[in-house]
C-alpha angles and dihedrals in degrees: 000000000000088000095049110124117229113282091229091058092048092050091050092047093049092048094049092046093048098042097037099233147055095236094056091044092050090050092051093047094042094234135112127278088242093053092055092047091051092051092050090050091048092051093050091049092049092049097039089227136114105236095176137032113223110229112180105300094340140075132231124193117246118223089259090048093050093052092043092051092056092052093045092048090054091046093050090048088053091052090052092049093047090050093049090048092051091047092047098052113107116260122231090263095047127082115198117196123189119202146129117295093235095051091045094051101041105031113014105039095051088058101041095091089074091053091050089050090054096041109024092162093072123089104214122217122183115205108193130186140151087227124077106261122223107244094184094079093076092237093110128051098202139352136210112212141172118228146081096294097258099143110129121215091016132111111236142176128189114242108183144315122248137210137208121243135174116248140172138170119273084233092058109129089352092297098316093134120187113243105182134054090247092053091048091054090052091057127090106270127215110203148182123203091238094058104058118180095224100102094038092052090048090052091047094045096237134120119265117259119257109277091232099047124100137013119311128200133170093220126064089215089066091046093051091045091055092046092049087054089056095249097132151313124294139196103220143163112273091226089065097047104034093094093049090047092053091050093046094243089121134029127213102227100191136036090220113107128171128200117262111232098224120062123202119259139186109228128184145157112242107242127161092220091056100035098101094043091049092050092049091053094043092052092048099047093045087056091049091051089054089053093046108107110169116220105253100184120111136186 
């Protein structure tokens, strides 16, 4: 570290090398032309190397300068990334939870008031994504995932298994609700790729719907939104529709339910700084799962 050149000189050098001139570098760094030139001169003196060749009023990188500029650019980028990572890590009073948007909206958020009542000192932040989020970065305290539990080097705990049921709005077709499997298959279907009808159709003894028929969306929130508007029938996870069933916003139109292949899990990276927060959340959500009693009635 004793031989580390001043950061200001390195920033000026990288900007001149990348932009091809002192004037452009000075404009980007919001300093004077003279200040940039002085920093370049200082860096060359400290290193004992010519980083630029002076050509008239311009500069051209030497071979040593070109190679050095590539290394310095990567190093400065690493400093920026390290700073962003440090700033993005949850504070002691912040609990960051990563999960799917659909699960957050329809199952987790309606229950979070009870967690806040138990632990009012935490500022909660939900980080939702359809993609599996990397919990090893330290930017998330705990995650809720669907899968088979195959996440190496991670702590995990099973939450609950789900099932697929058929639902529609009570306003669908002005209240003309399908009652049989054949009638359901004749309805407009709203579908997600992760909720195929194959197993349900086998259980109901009907043919699968045409793979091109209906409305498709890659997010269950869109599917449920369309169904709530009365635009069709959907095969969805019970965990996402139980609240709407209880309120009467949706109707389960068949008693046939099939297991969903991917249970819910709690997943986390064991870190001393997050240990207490993680335990508070684990204890709370395990209690909520015990209280969770899906509505099993159907029309």
